[in-house]
C-alpha positions in Angstrom: 17.7 -119.3 -37.1 15.8 -119.7 -33.9 19.0 -119.7 -31.9 20.1 -116.5 -33.8 16.8 -114.8 -33.0 16.9 -115.9 -29.4 20.4 -114.5 -29.2 19.5 -111.0 -30.5 16.1 -110.8 -28.8 17.3 -108.7 -25.8 18.9 -106.2 -28.3 15.6 -105.9 -30.2 13.8 -105.3 -26.9 16.1 -102.6 -25.9 15.8 -100.9 -29.3 12.0 -101.0 -29.0 12.1 -99.5 -25.5 14.3 -96.7 -26.7 12.1 -95.9 -29.7 9.0 -95.9 -27.4 10.7 -93.6 -24.8 11.8 -91.2 -27.6 8.3 -90.9 -29.0 6.9 -90.3 -25.5 9.6 -87.6 -24.9 8.8 -85.8 -28.2 5.1 -86.0 -27.4 5.7 -84.5 -23.9 7.8 -81.7 -25.3 5.2 -80.9 -27.9 2.5 -80.9 -25.2 4.5 -78.6 -22.9 5.2 -76.2 -25.8 1.5 -76.2 -26.5 0.6 -75.6 -22.9 3.1 -72.7 -22.6 1.7 -71.2 -25.9 -1.8 -71.5 -24.6 -0.8 -69.9 -21.2 0.9 -67.0 -23.0 -2.1 -66.5 -25.1 -4.3 -66.4 -21.9 -1.8 -64.2 -19.8 -3.9 -61.0 -20.3 -4.0 -60.0 -16.6 -1.4 -59.3 -13.9 -1.3 -59.0 -10.1 -1.6 -55.3 -8.9 1.0 -55.9 -6.2 3.3 -58.2 -8.2 3.1 -57.2 -11.9 5.5 -60.1 -12.9 2.9 -62.6 -12.0 0.6 -62.9 -15.0 -2.2 -65.1 -16.0 -5.8 -65.3 -17.1 -8.7 -63.3 -15.7 -9.8 -65.9 -13.1 -6.2 -66.7 -11.9 -4.8 -65.5 -8.6 -1.3 -64.4 -7.6 0.7 -67.3 -6.1 2.6 -64.8 -3.9 -0.1 -62.7 -2.2 -3.2 -64.6 -3.3 -4.9 -61.5 -4.9 -6.9 -61.9 -8.1 -5.3 -60.8 -11.2 -7.1 -57.6 -12.2 -4.9 -55.3 -14.2 -5.1 -56.0 -17.9 -1.8 -56.3 -19.8 -1.7 -54.2 -22.9 -0.9 -56.4 -25.9 -0.6 -53.7 -28.4 2.1 -51.0 -28.6 1.7 -48.2 -26.0 1.6 -45.3 -28.6 -0.9 -43.1 -26.6 -1.1 -41.8 -23.0 -3.6 -40.0 -20.8 -3.0 -36.2 -20.7 -3.9 -36.1 -17.0 -2.3 -39.5 -16.0 0.8 -40.1 -18.1 1.3 -43.5 -16.5 -1.9 -44.7 -18.2 -0.9 -45.8 -21.7 -2.4 -47.7 -24.6 -3.3 -47.6 -28.2 -5.4 -45.3 -30.4 -9.0 -45.1 -29.3 -8.4 -46.3 -25.7 -9.5 -44.4 -22.6 -7.9 -43.7 -19.3 -8.9 -46.1 -16.6 -8.9 -43.2 -14.0 -10.6 -40.2 -15.7 -12.1 -41.9 -18.8 -10.4 -39.4 -21.1 -9.2 -40.5 -24.6 -5.5 -41.3 -24.8 -3.5 -38.8 -26.9 -0.5 -39.6 -29.1 2.9 -39.9 -27.4 6.0 -38.6 -29.1 8.6 -41.3 -29.9 11.3 -42.0 -27.4 14.0 -40.8 -29.7 12.4 -37.4 -29.8 12.2 -37.2 -26.1 15.8 -38.0 -25.7 16.6 -34.7 -27.5 13.9 -32.6 -25.8 16.4 -31.0 -23.3 15.2 -27.4 -23.9 11.8 -25.7 -23.6 10.4 -22.3 -24.4 10.2 -19.9 -21.3 6.9 -18.5 -22.5 5.4 -21.8 -23.8 6.7 -24.7 -21.8 4.9 -27.2 -23.9 7.2 -26.4 -26.9 10.3 -28.5 -26.4 13.4 -29.3 -28.5 17.1 -29.4 -28.5 19.8 -26.8 -28.0 19.6 -23.9 -30.5 16.0 -24.6 -31.4 13.4 -21.8 -31.4 9.8 -21.7 -30.2 7.4 -22.0 -33.1 4.9 -19.6 -31.4 7.1 -16.7 -30.2 10.4 -17.5 -31.9 12.3 -17.3 -28.6 15.4 -19.5 -28.1 14.6 -22.6 -26.0 16.3 -22.7 -22.6 17.5 -25.8 -20.7 14.9 -27.8 -18.8 15.6 -28.1 -15.1 15.6 -31.9 -14.6 14.2 -33.4 -11.4 16.5 -36.4 -11.3 20.2 -36.7 -10.5 22.4 -34.2 -12.3 25.6 -36.1 -11.8 25.8 -36.9 -15.5 24.5 -33.6 -16.8 26.7 -31.5 -18.9 26.8 -28.1 -17.1 28.8 -26.6 -19.9 25.6 -26.2 -21.8 24.1 -24.0 -19.1 27.3 -22.0 -18.7 27.6 -21.2 -22.4 23.9 -20.7 -22.9 24.1 -17.0 -23.3 27.0 -17.2 -25.7 25.2 -19.9 -27.7 22.1 -17.7 -28.0 24.2 -14.8 -29.2 25.9 -16.9 -31.8 22.6 -18.4 -33.0 21.4 -15.0 -34.1 24.1 -13.5 -36.3 21.6 -11.0 -37.8 20.3 -9.8 -34.5 20.0 -6.1 -33.7 22.5 -4.3 -31.6 21.4 -3.1 -28.2 21.2 0.7 -28.6 18.8 3.2 -27.0 15.9 4.5 -29.1 16.9 7.7 -30.8 14.1 10.2 -30.2 15.7 12.7 -32.5 15.3 10.4 -35.6 13.7 11.9 -38.7 10.0 12.2 -38.7 8.2 8.9 -39.7 11.3 6.7 -39.2 10.5 3.0 -38.4 12.5 1.3 -35.8 12.4 -2.3 -34.7 12.1 -3.0 -31.0 12.1 -6.2 -28.9 8.8 -6.5 -27.0 10.7 -8.1 -24.1 13.8 -5.9 -24.1 12.8 -2.3 -25.2 16.4 -1.2 -25.2 17.2 -3.5 -28.1 16.5 -1.4 -31.2 17.4 -2.0 -34.9 17.0 -0.2 -38.1 16.1 -3.4 -40.0 13.8 -6.4 -39.2 15.7 -8.9 -37.1 15.6 -10.9 -33.9 16.5 -10.1 -30.4 20.0 -11.3 -29.4 18.9 -11.9 -25.9 15.6 -13.8 -26.2 15.4 -14.5 -29.9 12.0 -12.9 -30.4 11.2 -11.0 -33.6 11.6 -7.3 -33.3 8.3 -5.4 -33.7 8.1 -2.3 -35.9 7.6 1.1 -34.1 7.1 4.4 -35.9 9.2 7.1 -34.2 8.1 10.6 -34.8 10.1 13.8 -34.8 10.4 16.3 -32.0 7.0 17.8 -32.8 5.1 14.5 -33.2 3.7 12.7 -30.2 3.1 9.0 -29.8 -0.6 8.0 -29.7 -2.2 4.8 -28.5 -5.3 3.6 -30.3 -8.0 2.1 -28.1 -11.3 1.0 -29.6 -14.6 2.0 -28.1 -15.4 -1.4 -26.8 -12.0 -1.6 -25.1 -12.5 1.8 -23.6 -15.7 0.6 -22.0 -14.0 -2.5 -20.8 -11.2 -0.5 -19.2 -13.7 2.0 -17.7 -12.1 5.1 -19.3 -13.6 8.4 -18.3 -12.6 11.9 -19.4 -13.2 15.5 -18.3 -12.6 18.8 -20.0 -9.7 21.2 -19.1 -11.5 24.3 -17.9 -10.9 27.6 -16.3 -11.9 28.1 -12.7 -11.2 29.9 -9.5 -9.0 28.2 -6.9 -8.8 29.1 -3.3 -5.7 28.5 -1.3 -6.8 25.9 1.1 -5.2 23.7 3.8 -7.0 21.0 5.8 -5.2 19.7 8.9 -5.7 18.7 12.5 -5.6 20.9 15.5 -5.7 20.6 19.3 -7.9 22.7 21.6 -5.9 24.5 24.4 -6.6 27.0 27.1 -6.6 30.7 26.1 -3.4 31.6 27.9 -4.5 35.3 28.0 -7.5 34.3 30.3 -5.5 32.3 32.8 -5.5 34.0 36.3 -3.2 33.0 39.2 -4.2 33.7 42.8 -1.1 34.1 45.0 -0.7 34.8 48.7 0.7 38.3 49.6 0.9 37.9 53.3 1.6 35.0 55.7 -1.3 33.5 57.5 -3.7 30.5 58.0 -6.6 29.4 55.8 -9.7 29.6 58.1 -12.5 28.8 55.6 -12.0 27.3 52.1 -14.9 27.4 49.7 -13.1 25.8 46.7 -12.7 22.1 47.4 -11.5 20.6 44.1 -10.1 21.3 40.7 -12.6 21.7 37.9 -15.0 23.6 40.1 -16.7 26.5 38.4 -16.6 29.9 40.1 -18.0 33.3 39.3 -16.5 36.7 39.7 -17.0 38.1 43.2 -17.7 34.6 44.7 -16.0 33.9 48.1 -13.1 31.6 47.7 -11.4 31.5 51.2 -10.9 33.4 54.4 -7.4 34.2 55.8 -6.2 35.0 59.3 -3.0 37.0 59.0 -1.4 39.2 61.8 0.1 41.3 59.0 -3.3 42.1 57.5 -4.7 42.9 60.9 -1.8 45.4 61.6 -2.4 47.0 58.2 -6.1 47.5 59.0 -5.2 49.0 62.4 -2.9 51.5 60.7 -5.6 52.4 58.2 -8.1 53.0 61.1 -5.5 55.3 62.9 -5.0 57.2 59.6 -8.8 57.7 59.5 -8.9 59.0 63.1 -5.9 61.4 62.4 -7.7 62.6 59.3 -10.7 63.7 61.3 -8.4 65.7 63.6 -6.1 67.2 61.0 -7.7 67.1 57.6 -5.1 69.4 56.0 -2.0 67.2 56.7 -3.6 63.7 56.8 -4.7 63.2 53.2 -1.4 61.7 52.1 -1.1 59.5 55.1 -4.6 58.2 54.5 -3.9 57.5 50.8 -0.8 55.4 51.7 -2.6 53.4 54.3 -5.5 52.6 51.9 -2.9 51.7 49.1 -1.1 49.3 51.5 -4.4 47.3 52.1 -5.0 47.1 48.3 -1.4 45.9 47.6 -1.9 43.2 50.3 -4.8 41.8 48.3 -7.8 43.2 50.1 -10.7 44.1 47.7 -12.3 47.5 47.7 -15.4 46.0 49.2 -13.4 44.7 52.3 -11.7 48.1 52.6 -15.0 49.9 52.5 -16.3 47.5 55.2 -13.4 48.3 57.5 -13.8 52.0 56.9 -17.5 52.0 57.6 -17.3 49.7 60.7 -14.2 51.3 62.1 -13.1 47.8 63.1 -10.4 45.4 61.8 -11.5 42.1 60.2 -9.5 39.2 61.6 -10.7 36.6 59.1 -10.2 38.5 55.8 -12.4 37.3 52.9 -10.9 36.9 49.4 -13.2 36.7 46.3 -12.8 35.3 42.8 -11.3 37.9 40.5 -13.1 36.5 37.4 -15.3 33.7 36.1 -13.7 30.5 35.3 -12.8 27.0 36.2 -10.3 26.0 38.9 -7.5 24.3 37.0 -5.1 24.1 39.9 -5.6 24.0 43.7 -2.8 23.8 46.2 -4.3 24.7 49.6 -6.6 23.1 52.1 -8.4 24.3 55.3 -6.0 25.3 58.1 -3.0 25.4 55.8 -0.3 28.0 56.5 0.6 30.1 53.4 3.4 32.4 52.6 3.9 35.3 50.1 4.6 34.1 46.5 2.7 30.8 47.0 0.2 29.9 44.2 -3.1 29.2 45.7 -5.4 28.8 42.7 -5.3 28.9 38.9 -8.5 30.0 37.2 -9.1 29.5 33.5 -11.9 31.2 31.5 -13.2 28.9 28.7 -15.4 31.5 27.0 -12.5 31.6 24.5 -10.1 28.8 23.5 -7.1 28.4 21.3 -6.8 25.8 18.5 -3.2 24.9 17.6 -2.9 23.5 14.1 0.1 22.0 12.4 0.9 23.2 8.8 3.6 21.6 6.7 6.6 23.7 5.7 5.8 23.9 2.0 2.3 25.4 2.8 3.3 28.3 5.0 4.2 30.8 2.3 0.7 32.3 1.9 -0.4 32.0 5.5 -1.0 35.4 7.2 -2.4 36.6 10.5 -6.1 37.4 10.1 -6.9 34.7 7.5 -10.2 33.0 8.0 -10.4 29.5 9.4 -13.1 26.9 10.0 -13.0 24.4 12.9 -15.1 21.2 13.0 -15.5 19.1 16.1 -17.8 16.3 14.8 -17.7 14.3 18.1 -19.1 17.4 19.9 -21.6 18.3 17.2 -19.9 21.5 16.1 -19.4 22.1 12.4 -17.7 25.0 10.7 -17.0 27.2 13.7 -15.6 30.4 12.3 -12.4 31.9 13.5 -9.2 33.6 12.3 -5.5 33.0 12.4 -4.4 34.8 15.6 -0.7 34.0 15.6 1.9 32.1 13.5 4.6 30.6 15.6 8.1 31.4 14.4 9.8 28.0 14.9 9.3 24.6 13.2 9.0 21.3 15.0 12.3 19.5 14.7 10.7 16.1 14.3 7.7 16.7 12.1 9.0 19.7 10.3 5.6 21.4 10.8 4.8 24.9 11.7 2.1 25.7 14.3 -0.7 28.2 13.6 -3.0 29.5 16.4 -6.7 30.1 15.8 -8.8 31.9 18.5 -12.4 30.7 18.8 -15.4 31.8 20.9 -16.7 29.1 23.2 -19.8 30.5 24.8 -21.3 27.2 25.8 -17.9 25.8 27.1 -18.3 22.7 25.0 -14.9 22.8 23.4 -12.6 21.3 26.0 -8.8 21.6 26.1 -7.1 18.5 24.7 -9.8 17.7 22.1 -8.8 17.0 18.5 -10.6 19.0 15.8 -10.4 19.4 12.0 -9.1 22.8 10.9 -9.5 24.3 7.4 -7.4 27.3 6.6 -8.3 29.6 3.7 -6.1 31.9 1.7 -6.8 34.3 -1.1 -8.4 33.2 -4.4 -6.7 32.7 -7.8 -9.1 33.7 -10.5 -9.3 32.4 -14.1 -6.7 29.6 -13.9 -6.6 26.5 -16.1 -7.6 23.5 -13.9 -7.9 19.7 -14.2 -9.1 17.1 -11.6 -6.3 15.8 -9.4 -7.4 12.2 -10.2 -6.2 12.7 -13.7 -2.6 13.1 -12.6 0.1 10.5 -13.0 2.8 11.4 -10.5 6.0 9.6 -11.0 8.1 11.5 -8.5 10.2 13.3 -11.2 7.3 14.7 -13.3 3.6 15.0 -13.6 1.8 13.5 -16.6 -1.8 13.2 -17.9 -3.3 11.1 -20.6 -5.1 13.3 -23.2 -7.8 12.1 -25.6 -6.8 13.4 -29.0 -9.8 11.9 -30.8 -12.5 9.2 -30.2 -9.9 6.4 -30.1 -6.5 8.1 -29.9 -4.8 8.9 -26.5 -1.4 10.5 -25.8 0.6 10.8 -22.6 1.6 14.5 -22.0 3.9 16.0 -19.4 2.3 19.0 -17.5 3.6 21.6 -15.1 1.4 22.3 -12.1 0.8 25.2 -9.9 -1.6 25.3 -6.9 -3.5 22.2 -5.9 -6.7 22.8 -3.9 -9.8 20.8 -3.1 -9.5 18.2 -5.9 -8.4 20.6 -8.6 -4.9 21.3 -9.9 -3.7 24.4 -11.7 -2.0 23.7 -15.0 0.8 26.1 -16.0 2.1 24.3 -19.1 1.2 21.3 -21.2 -2.6 21.6 -21.8 -5.0 23.9 -23.5 -8.6 24.8 -22.5 -11.2 22.4 -23.9 -8.9 19.4 -24.2 -10.1 16.2 -22.5 -8.0 14.3 -20.0 -8.5 10.8 -18.8 -9.6 10.7 -15.1 -10.2 6.9 -14.8 -8.2 4.1 -16.3 -5.2 6.3 -17.3 -2.8 4.1 -15.4 -3.7 1.2 -17.6 -2.6 3.2 -20.6 0.5 4.6 -19.0 1.6 1.5 -17.0 4.9 -0.2 -17.7 5.9 2.9 -19.8 9.0 5.1 -19.3 9.7 8.6 -20.5 11.2 7.2 -23.7 8.4 5.7 -25.8 6.0 5.3 -22.9 3.1 3.9 -25.0 5.0 2.0 -27.8 3.9 -1.5 -26.9 0.2 -0.5 -26.6 0.2 1.1 -30.1 0.2 -2.0 -32.2 -2.6 -1.6 -34.7 -3.1 -5.3 -35.4 -2.8 -6.3 -31.7 -0.5 -9.1 -32.6 2.6 -7.8 -30.8 4.1 -10.1 -28.2 3.8 -7.9 -25.1 4.8 -10.2 -22.3 4.0 -8.8 -18.8 5.9 -10.0 -15.7 
């Protein structure tokens, strides 16, 4: 027996070692599983730079060495922050950035189908063919920000066709018939007013519900109802249509110019040399009879000698010398000698070699062409004198305002920069031609200028007055809505009702407009805020969208 046991002892030893190693292996596996389970339970934090590295709160990243700070959500991310969608969590959690409560997030399968959104309410999303629950418009495709290589563009291309097919009961696009029977109710799209239907339906273009509009007959006008509080908010003001006297009136700009009737030119009538010049520069003021220059001219000396010989002959033969003396005196006058110089020659019986020449009138030297010692010839302009006691004002008047202008009409001229206001004058001349560039007609006003303060070239304000028109129906011009094709006003029919009325105008003057047709005396027109009532309106149904009594019409403004 001992031999047998000794023979199998090595086998028993091997079996015992195997059993011992198996038990140790099972124990190690169990311990490793327990460690991993414990580590998974403690893996509540992750590295901010390497999210795949997870661990406990006090662990650090084995890649970058940073402490694990970001908590790993263990519950389902069913909520997200409205301001920071990347911040997710469960119900009751807060955003780590803004501390807002997380809101519920739609399921992923719903987002997969949210390929369309409402144009007016982008938060309303859905699939193709869906409608917005707020305005009932068809949802349009959402423009994706990622790669469109896999996007089916056939949806976009057939969008309009799909929208039309999705509304089989939609109204046909026909213009609003203003000749419909009185009290007829039509249904109009708030976004597309040309879409009109006789029955309640939806718009084939945008899918919105058609809103009811009452269309009156030819004698019924469309009114818009505005409550008193809304009138105050809009700043509406009204004024009465009244009768008044309108004066034809034009306010324009004018330019001061010389009175061409008072311009005097001094010319040489004989050859000679300037011996003494008293006028030295342009702009110099001279008075009538003041010495201007002295001239030595052999021709003038010869003429004086002939005059003296005629005087001597007249003393000897008075009967036959009268005509000769008259011609000799007339020759001196035509050569430019004044009567005072001729009388001096006649009394002294001697010729004057330096003949003086005097100023023929008061004025200002506007042109000077000679200097001391200069040689002059007949026909040469020596001086140009201008009298500023009277000036011209040339005003521009547009072509459509010239019909009632006449010579002699009163005019007021204002030169505020010079301190002159309402200088009275009259239209002196109306020029026959129009300016080819400005298409304006020129009117001349003559003004007295006793203090010489109005200077040529100055700009002045000119007011031209015509005859009055008595007892005409007038409204303030600020009440007008001018479209280019017609003139309209908004009339207050009662305390809360307003209507847009077309008017025919006559003369417009000083903030008042003559009304020929469309209004009656005593009616009240809106003078402030009328554009808010008449905006976005056309001739056909101009105030339809503003006349919803319940205020729930979908009036979308672009």
